C-alpha positions as CSV (number, residue, x, y, z in Angstrom):
1,M,-10.1,54.2,-56.3
2,E,-12.0,56.9,-58.1
3,L,-12.5,56.5,-61.8
4,D,-12.0,59.6,-64.0
5,E,-15.0,58.7,-66.2
6,G,-17.1,61.9,-66.0
7,R,-20.8,62.0,-65.4
8,P,-21.9,59.8,-68.4
9,G,-19.6,57.0,-67.3
10,A,-20.7,57.3,-63.7
11,V,-24.4,57.3,-64.8
12,H,-23.7,54.2,-66.8
13,R,-22.2,52.5,-63.8
14,V,-25.2,53.4,-61.6
15,E,-27.6,52.0,-64.2
16,A,-25.6,48.8,-64.6
17,G,-25.4,48.4,-60.8
18,I,-29.2,48.9,-60.4
19,R,-29.9,46.4,-63.2
20,A,-27.6,43.9,-61.5
21,L,-29.3,44.4,-58.1
22,I,-32.7,44.0,-59.6
23,T,-31.7,40.9,-61.5
24,G,-30.1,39.4,-58.4
25,G,-33.1,40.3,-56.3
26,V,-35.6,38.7,-58.6
27,L,-33.5,35.5,-58.9
28,H,-33.0,35.4,-55.2
29,N,-36.7,35.9,-54.5
30,H,-37.5,33.0,-56.8
31,E,-35.1,30.8,-54.9
32,V,-36.5,31.9,-51.5
33,A,-40.1,31.3,-52.7
34,A,-39.2,27.8,-53.9
35,R,-37.4,27.0,-50.6
36,V,-40.3,28.1,-48.4
37,G,-43.1,26.9,-50.6
38,L,-44.6,30.2,-51.6
39,H,-45.0,32.2,-54.8
40,V,-42.8,35.2,-55.5
41,L,-45.8,37.6,-55.2
42,D,-46.5,36.1,-51.8
43,L,-43.1,37.3,-50.7
44,Q,-43.9,40.8,-52.1
45,V,-47.1,40.9,-50.0
46,L,-45.2,39.8,-46.9
47,N,-42.6,42.6,-47.6
48,L,-45.3,45.2,-48.0
49,L,-46.9,44.1,-44.8
50,A,-43.6,44.3,-42.9
51,V,-42.8,47.8,-44.3
52,A,-46.3,49.0,-43.4
53,G,-45.9,48.0,-39.8
54,G,-47.4,44.5,-40.0
55,R,-50.9,45.2,-41.2
56,M,-52.7,46.5,-44.3
57,T,-56.1,46.2,-45.9
58,P,-56.5,44.1,-49.1
59,S,-57.3,47.4,-50.9
60,A,-54.1,49.0,-49.8
61,L,-52.1,45.9,-50.8
62,A,-53.8,45.9,-54.2
63,A,-53.0,49.6,-54.7
64,A,-49.3,49.1,-53.6
65,M,-48.9,46.2,-56.0
66,H,-50.9,47.6,-58.8
67,T,-52.7,44.3,-58.7
68,P,-56.5,43.5,-58.8
69,R,-58.1,42.8,-55.4
70,S,-59.1,39.3,-56.6
71,S,-55.4,38.5,-57.0
72,I,-54.6,39.9,-53.6
73,S,-57.4,37.8,-52.1
74,R,-55.9,34.6,-53.6
75,I,-52.4,35.6,-52.3
76,V,-53.8,36.3,-48.8
77,R,-55.6,33.0,-48.7
78,R,-52.4,31.2,-49.6
79,L,-50.4,33.1,-47.0
80,E,-53.2,32.5,-44.4
81,A,-53.2,28.7,-45.1
82,A,-49.4,28.7,-44.7
83,G,-49.7,30.5,-41.4
84,Y,-47.9,33.7,-42.5
85,V,-50.9,36.1,-42.1
86,H,-54.3,36.3,-40.5
87,R,-57.3,38.5,-41.2
88,T,-59.4,40.5,-38.8
89,E,-62.8,42.0,-39.5
90,S,-63.4,45.6,-38.7
91,R,-65.4,46.3,-35.6
92,D,-67.3,49.0,-37.4
93,D,-67.9,47.3,-40.8
94,G,-68.1,43.5,-41.0
95,R,-67.2,43.7,-44.7
96,S,-63.9,45.3,-44.1
97,V,-60.8,43.3,-43.1
98,T,-57.2,43.9,-42.2
99,V,-54.4,41.5,-43.1
100,H,-51.9,41.1,-40.3
101,V,-48.5,39.4,-40.7
102,D,-47.3,36.8,-38.2
103,A,-44.0,38.3,-37.0
104,E,-42.7,35.0,-35.7
105,R,-43.3,33.2,-39.1
106,L,-41.8,36.2,-40.9
107,V,-38.5,35.6,-39.2
108,A,-37.9,32.5,-41.2
109,I,-38.4,34.5,-44.4
110,T,-36.2,37.5,-43.3
111,G,-33.4,35.0,-42.5
112,E,-33.3,34.1,-46.2
113,Y,-32.2,37.7,-46.9
114,R,-29.4,37.8,-44.2
115,Q,-26.6,37.7,-46.7
116,Q,-28.0,40.7,-48.7
117,S,-28.5,42.6,-45.5
118,D,-25.0,41.9,-44.3
119,A,-23.5,42.9,-47.7
120,L,-25.5,46.2,-47.5
121,H,-24.1,47.0,-44.1
122,R,-20.6,46.1,-45.1
123,A,-20.8,48.4,-48.2
124,L,-22.2,51.2,-46.1
125,A,-19.6,50.8,-43.4
126,G,-17.1,52.6,-45.6
127,V,-19.4,55.5,-46.4
128,D,-19.7,58.6,-44.2
129,D,-23.1,59.7,-42.8
130,D,-23.6,62.5,-45.3
131,E,-23.0,60.1,-48.2
132,V,-25.5,57.6,-46.7
133,G,-28.0,60.4,-46.7
134,V,-27.4,61.1,-50.4
135,I,-27.7,57.4,-51.2
136,A,-31.0,57.2,-49.3
137,R,-32.4,60.3,-51.1
138,F,-31.3,58.9,-54.4
139,L,-33.0,55.5,-53.8
140,E,-36.2,57.2,-52.5
141,G,-36.3,59.2,-55.7
142,L,-36.3,56.0,-57.8
143,V,-39.4,54.6,-56.1
144,D,-42.6,55.2,-58.0
145,P,-44.5,57.8,-55.9
146,D,-47.7,55.8,-56.2
147,R,-46.1,52.6,-54.9
148,R,-44.3,54.5,-52.2
149,S,-47.4,56.1,-50.9
150,A,-49.5,53.0,-51.2
151,A,-46.9,50.9,-49.4
152,G,-47.0,53.3,-46.5
153,R,-50.8,53.1,-46.1
154,R,-52.6,50.5,-44.1
155,D,-56.0,51.4,-45.3
156,G,-57.6,51.6,-48.8
157,P,-56.4,53.5,-51.8
158,R,-58.1,56.7,-50.7
159,G,-57.6,56.2,-47.0
160,E,-61.2,55.0,-46.5
161,G,-60.2,51.9,-44.5
162,T,-62.0,49.5,-46.7
163,G,-60.7,46.1,-47.4
C-alpha cells in the first residue's frame, strides 16, 4: 500500500527506518559479542576483514575504523588469542604484518546474523531488479567515502602496504 505523504513524509519514514536499523544492529552486535565472548569492536574488525576479502593490514583497519593503531593492535591480539585471526609478516619487510581472518571460525559469527540476512532477502524478494539497484545506490551513498575506501583496502592508509 502506497502512502500519499509526499516527499517530506517519505524522507521522514526513511530516516526513521535507518535509525531503527542502526539501533537494532547496535543492540544485536552487543548481544552477539556477549554470546561469543568478544567485544563489539572485535566484531567490527572481523566484519571489515570479511568485506576486504579476509585480510588487511593493521594500518588499513585503523584507517577504516578511524581508530588509533594501538587500539587495533589490542583488538587483533584479542582476536588472535580467541582463534579468529592470525598475523603474517611481510616477506619484504619484517616490520609489516597482515591480519588474516580464519574463515572457519568466522562461520560461527556469521551464523549469529542469519535472521537479519533472511529478513533482508525476504524484503528484497518483493522488489524488482531496478528497485534493488536504486536501494543499493542509495545505501552506498550513505556510507562515509573515507570509510568505504579504507574498508576496501588491504594495505595501509596510502596504499603503502605497511602494517
